N, C-alpha and C positions, 0 to 999 in steps of 0.2 A: 439609492435602491439596498436592500438589506439580503444577505444569504446566508446560510448556514455552511461553516466548513468542520467536518469532521475529522481531527488528526490524533494521530497517537502520541503519546508520551515520548515516545522519541523523534517523533515529527517536531513536535513542541521545542523540545530541546535542542533539534538543528537547526529549528527559525531563530532562537534566543542568539543562540554564537554567529548565526550568517549574520543577524541583523548586526551585531555587535561589530564582525567584520566587515560591513557593509558601510559601517561607521566609522572605522577606523579606531576601531577602541581595541581591539586583538590582532595580534601580528597574522600573516597566513600561517606561517610556520605552527605557531601556537593555536590555532582552530583547526588545521587539518588534524593534528595532534590528539586535540578534546575529542573530533567526532570521527575519531578514529581510519582517518582516511588521507588518500594520497594529496600532496599539494595539486596535483592536475583535478584531482576529482572536486576537490573543493574549490575550485575554480568554476568549475562547471555549476557546482551547486551554487554559485555567488551569481553566475549567469544567468541563471534560471531564476532566481530570486530577482534580481534586477529587471528580467523581461516579465517575468509572471507575477512577481510578488508572492504573496502564501499559497496559494494554489499550486505555486509553480512545484514546491517541496513536500506536497504530500503522495503518498505511493499512487502510482498509475494501475499498478494492479487489484487495486481495491476495489470491490463488487464486480468482480469479472470471474466469468466461469474456470472451475480449475483445467487444466490442459489433461489431468488425470481423470475427469468424469467419465461415468460409462453412458451410454448412447440409450435411449430410451426402450429400446429392443431389449439390451441384454439386461436392465433393472425389471422389466417388466417377466422375463423369461424366469429371473430369479426368484420375484414376488408369487410366479405361478408354482415354482419348484417347491417354496416355502408355504405355500397353501395360504395365501394371502387374497383379501378383495382387491378387487381394483381401484378402488378408492383408496388403498394405505400405499401404493407404488410412490405415489408423491412422498410419502416419507422419506424414502430412499434419496430423492434427490438432497433432502435436508442431512442426510447422517451420511458417516463415512462407511458407508456398508462395505 
């Protein structure tokens, strides 16, 4: 079974360093310094990697709607004030209006 995993450059770097730590090629203190996290956070990342492998290191926030997103009613009201058509309201969802 194959599947596609999308990772940022930062997540790929984190994966490489965590793999080296997992293989005992780098010390915990060195790994924490390279990643810019505390030793405790580094151990949490290592435990997550051991439990979930690569997908465990991917941001859980990706593809989630923003907490600052406006409701559809507000977006529709702004579109009407701007003189937009109803079909153009969906463009507001994709922009930082």
